[in-house]
N, C-alpha and C positions, 0 to 999 in steps of 0.2 A: 085484409087488415095489415097495416104497416108494422113491421117488427119493431120492438123497443130496442134500445141500446143493449140492454142486458141479454136479449134474445139473439142479437146479431154478433156479439162479441164473445170470444172465448177468453176466459181468464184462468191462468194456471199459477199456482204458488209452489215453490220448491225451496229446499234448503240445499245449498251446494257447499263443498268443502272449500275452505280457505287454504292458505299455505302454512297454517299453524294447527297442530294437532288439537282437537277439541273445540275449534272455532268453526262454526258453520255460518254461512251468509244467506239471508232471506232474499229471494229473487221472485218477482212477479212478472208474468208475461201476459200481454193482452194483444189480441189480433182479431180481425174479422173472420167469421166462420168459413167464408169462402176463400180465404187466403191459403193457398197450397204451395205456391212457389216463393222462395225467399231470395232477396237480393241485397247487395251492399247498400244501394241507395235507399232502401226502404226498411232498414233495421236501425233501431234507436235504443240507446241505454241512458237512463237518468240516474243522477246521484245528487244528494241534497247537501245542506250546509252543516254547521258545527254544533247545532243544538237539537234539531228535530230530524226525524227519519224521512227518507224518501217516500216510504209507503203511505204516509198520511198527508203528503204535500202534492205530489204529482198525480195521485190517484184519488183525490178528494172530489167527490161529485157535488158540484154546486150548480143549482138549477138542472140537476139530473145528469150533468156531464163532467167528467174529470179531464185533465189534459191528456192522460193516457187514452181515455175513451176517444177523445177528439182525433188524436193521431191514428188510433186503430181504425176509426171510421174512414180515414183517408187512405187506408191500405197499408199502414205501417205495421211492422212486427215490433212491438214496444216492450221494453223491459225497464225495470228499476231494481236497484240493489240497495239494501241498508247495510252500511259498513258495520263492522263489529262494534258492539256497545251501543248501537242505535236500533230502535224499532224492534223488529222481530228477529234480528240476528243474535247470535250468541253474545252474551255479556261476558267480557273477560272476568276472571275470578276476582281481580282487584275491586270490581264493582259491588261484590258482595261483602266486602270488608269495610271498616271505617275509612273514609276518604283520606284522612290524614296518615294512614298507615303506608301509603304508596305514592310514588311520583306520578305526575300526570300521564295518562295512558291514551292510546290511539292517536299518536302523532301522525303528521302528514305522510311520511314514508310508509307507515304501516297501512294507512287507509288507501294509499295509492296501490299497494299490493292487493288489497281487497277489490279495487276497481279492476285490476289486471286479472284477478281470478274470475270475476263476473264476465268480463269481456271475452276471455278465452273460452269460457263455458258457452257463451252465445255463439261465437264463431264456429266452434265445434258442433254445436247442436244444429245450426242452420247451414253449415258448410259454406260460410262466407269468409273472406279473408280481411274485410274491413267492416266497420260499423260507424254509425253517427253517434256523437256523444253530446249530451246536454247536462251541464253542471250549473248549480246555483250556489252563490256565496262561497263558502269554503269548498264546495263541490267544483267550482271553477278552477281552483288550484289543483284539486285532485285530477280532474280531467285534463288540464293543461300539462301537468307534470307527466301523467301517463302518456298523453299524446306525443309529447316531446321525446319520450323514451321508446315509443312504439309507432314511429311514423308510418310504417307499412300497414298498420292495422286500423288506422283512423281515416274515415272518409271526409266528414265535416265535423266541426266543433262549434257548439253554441254555448256561450257564457252569459249567464243571467246574473247581473250585479257582481262583477268580478272583483276578487281581492287584489290589492296591490299595496305598496308601502304606505304605512299609516302616518298621518299627521294629527289624527284625532284618536281619543281612547276607543278601544274596542267595546261595543255594547255588551259583549259577553264577559268582560273582565271587570269584576267588582273591586279588584285590588287585593293586596295581601298575599300570604302564602297560598300555594296551590297544592291540593291533594289530587288523588287520582281522578276524581270526578267532582261535579258540583250538582246540587239539587235545585232544579228549576220549578218554580211554583206557577200553576195555571193563573193565579190571580195577577201575576206580574206580566204575563205574556202579552196581554192586549195593549198595555201601556207602552211596552217596548215596541211592539209591532207599529203602533201609531205615533211613535215619537217624532215630533216635528210637524205633524199634520195639523192644520188649523181646526179648531173645535167644530166649526160649521161645515167641515168636509168629512169628518171622521165616519159618520154613519153611511154616507154616500160611498166613500172609497171602500170601506169594509162593512158591508151590511152585518148587523149583529148576528143574524141567523147563520151567516157564512162563518163568522168567527167561532160561534158555538159548535158548528158541525166540525170544524177543524180541531177545536180543543177536545170535543168528545172523543174523536178518533185518536188524537195524539197522546192524550193522558190516560187512555184506557190500557189495562194490563201492564202497567209499569212496575208492579210489585210494591208500589208506595201509595195505594189508594187511587182515587180518580182525580187528584188535584196536584200531583207532583211527579217529576220524572228525574232520572239520573242522566247527566250528560257528561261524557268523558272530557277531561280538561286538556287533553293533548293539544287541541286547537288554540286554547288560551296561552299555553306555554309557547307554542309556535309564534303566536302574535307578539309576544314579548321579545322572544330571541331573534325573530326574523323580521316580520312586517314592521314592527315599531322600532327596529334597529337598523333599518336601511339595507336589509338583506332579503331579497325576494326568494321565494321557494320554487319558482319556475322561471323560465326564460322565454318570454313570448317570441323572441327572434328565432327560436328553434322550430316554431310551428309552421309546417310546410303544407297545411291543408287550409281550405277556406274556413274563415272564422267569422262568426256573428256575435256581436256584443249587444245585449239588451239591458238598458238601465232605465230607472224611473227617477223623476226629478225630486221626489221627496224622500229618497233613500238616505237615511242617516247612518246605516251600518256600513255601506260602501259608497261614500260620497262621489259626486260626478268626477272630481279631479283624479281619483283612483282609477276609475274606469277609462278616462281619457288617456291617462299615461299608459295603461296596459295596451290600449288600442294603438297608440302611437308607435309601440315597439313591435308590432306584428309585421316586421319587414320582410319575412320569407313567405308569408301567406300568398297564394296566387290571387286572391282577392279577400277583402275584409269589409265589413259593414258595421255601422253603429246605428242603433235604433234607440231614440230617447222618447219615453212615454211620459206624458203629463198626468198629474193627479195619481201618482202611484208611489208605493213604498218599496222597501227591500223585498217584499213578498207580492209584488205586483201581479204575478200570474195566478194569485188566489183572490183577487180583488175585482172591483167592477170593470176595470179596463183590461182584464185578463185576455179578452178577445183580441186586443191589439198585439199582445205577446204571441198568441196562437197564430195570428195572421202573419206576423213577421217571420216566425220560425217556419211555418208552412212554406212561404215563399222561398226562403233560403234553402230549405231541404229539397224542395221540388225542382228548383232550377238546375239546368245543365250548362256547363260552360260551352261556348262555341268551339268547334273542332279547330 
């Protein structure tokens, strides 16, 4: 009898220390049960964007398989981390107080330190000096900034819907004064996800059952019932002070590892011109690649065309440069 995915993949969950007393980070690891030797080329860390956690995005089983499962099946040692204030990681104390009592929290430099904590943990655990990084949305900024500051510790870099200087309003910014965090409602999540998608394509691109699976996982155990969550506002403040003000938070020209950018044509959160500009500035990468996917949104890796994302990333991670 053929083993199921659940039988053949080991899944471990752990809380690791951050660089801040009282703040722990949730890390999940998946790997094949027969994987006993670990390597630079086959070690991967995921980090997500500015509203939702990595743990309900990259390890969301759709048609029985998550992206983490897929990579684990290919022989990868796969990790994700929820940065502080997101998912299962510690919520800073400001998130238990009225939002208006504090300034926006979990800004980019803080989250980059959380990525650094997770990456150092993985390198130590597996005795490898470099790992592969996959970031999505704000996570592309975190991974790019971390990589530019830790060139010796990054093997390859994958950027899904990369941030860059904005000429359009951020979808996460509703305007007005910003407190420490914002409350996001499940009822608004689907319309934001499918912003700009023609009505006759919505159910095909995002099958309703797939959205419901994501929403059930994402809005569970938030402390606000099953239809709301708190999202730190640090990224919104960063968007106002940096991305919308002509000041990038990372420098693509400092990245000296191979870089893959994956973008989808219906992405309204990070429009194509943003990704194109970031791509054009990867002047130090030994090679760089752009993959544009049709009929996909900002969350293309959780939609009907996610297999194209998987295939593009598989090919990029698996290939070896000629000697």
